[in-house]
C-alpha positions in Angstrom: -28.2 47.9 5.8 -29.0 48.5 2.1 -26.3 50.0 -0.2 -26.9 51.8 -3.4 -25.1 50.6 -6.5 -22.7 53.6 -6.2 -21.6 52.6 -2.6 -21.4 48.8 -3.0 -18.1 47.5 -1.6 -15.5 46.6 -4.3 -12.8 44.1 -3.9 -9.4 44.7 -5.5 -8.8 41.0 -5.5 -7.7 39.8 -8.9 -10.1 37.2 -10.3 -7.2 34.7 -10.8 -5.8 35.2 -7.3 -6.5 32.9 -4.4 -8.6 35.6 -2.8 -10.5 35.9 -6.1 -11.1 32.1 -6.0 -12.4 32.4 -2.4 -14.8 35.2 -3.5 -16.1 33.2 -6.4 -16.7 30.1 -4.2 -18.5 32.2 -1.6 -20.8 33.7 -4.3 -22.1 30.3 -5.4 -25.7 29.6 -4.4 -24.6 26.8 -2.2 -21.8 28.9 -0.6 -18.6 27.2 0.6 -17.3 25.4 3.6 -13.8 25.9 5.1 -12.9 22.5 3.6 -14.1 23.7 0.1 -11.9 26.8 0.4 -8.9 24.8 1.7 -9.1 22.4 -1.2 -9.4 25.3 -3.7 -6.5 27.4 -2.3 -4.2 24.8 -0.7 -4.1 27.0 2.4 -4.5 25.8 6.0 -8.0 26.2 7.6 -6.8 29.0 9.9 -5.5 31.0 6.9 -8.8 30.7 5.1 -10.7 31.9 8.2 -8.2 34.8 8.5 -8.7 35.7 4.9 -12.5 35.7 5.4 -12.4 37.9 8.5 -9.4 40.1 7.7 -9.3 40.5 4.0 -12.9 40.2 2.9 -14.8 41.5 5.9 -12.5 44.2 7.3 -10.3 45.3 4.4 -12.8 45.0 1.5 -16.0 45.6 3.5 -17.7 42.5 2.0 -20.7 41.1 3.8 -19.7 37.4 4.4 -22.5 35.5 6.1 -22.2 32.1 7.8 -24.9 29.6 8.5 -24.9 26.1 9.9 -26.0 23.3 7.5 -26.9 19.9 9.0 -24.9 17.9 6.4 -22.1 20.3 5.4 -21.4 22.2 8.7 -20.7 25.9 8.6 -21.3 27.4 5.2 -20.0 30.8 4.2 -21.7 33.0 1.5 -21.3 36.3 -0.2 -24.1 38.1 -2.1 -23.7 37.8 -5.9 -23.4 41.5 -6.4 -20.0 41.7 -4.6 -17.4 42.9 -7.0 -14.3 40.8 -7.6 -12.2 43.4 -9.4 -11.7 47.1 -10.0 -13.7 49.0 -12.6 -12.3 48.7 -16.1 
């Protein structure tokens, strides 16, 4: 489903918050594994998975994708165009 620039989902996560850190890591070209996100936030793996499914996907409407990588395991990604803060 394509979205126009006016209807792109926006996240109200502060760039300096842990949710903002997760978003930045997911936007990297190589994406992020659960272990990457656990190391960055200090959260437990189940909390990171909950943030991805609950906060990012459901509450903020962001399109988080997951693929399996032979060496890294499951890798999560967000498109670069996802917003990490409100309009200023």
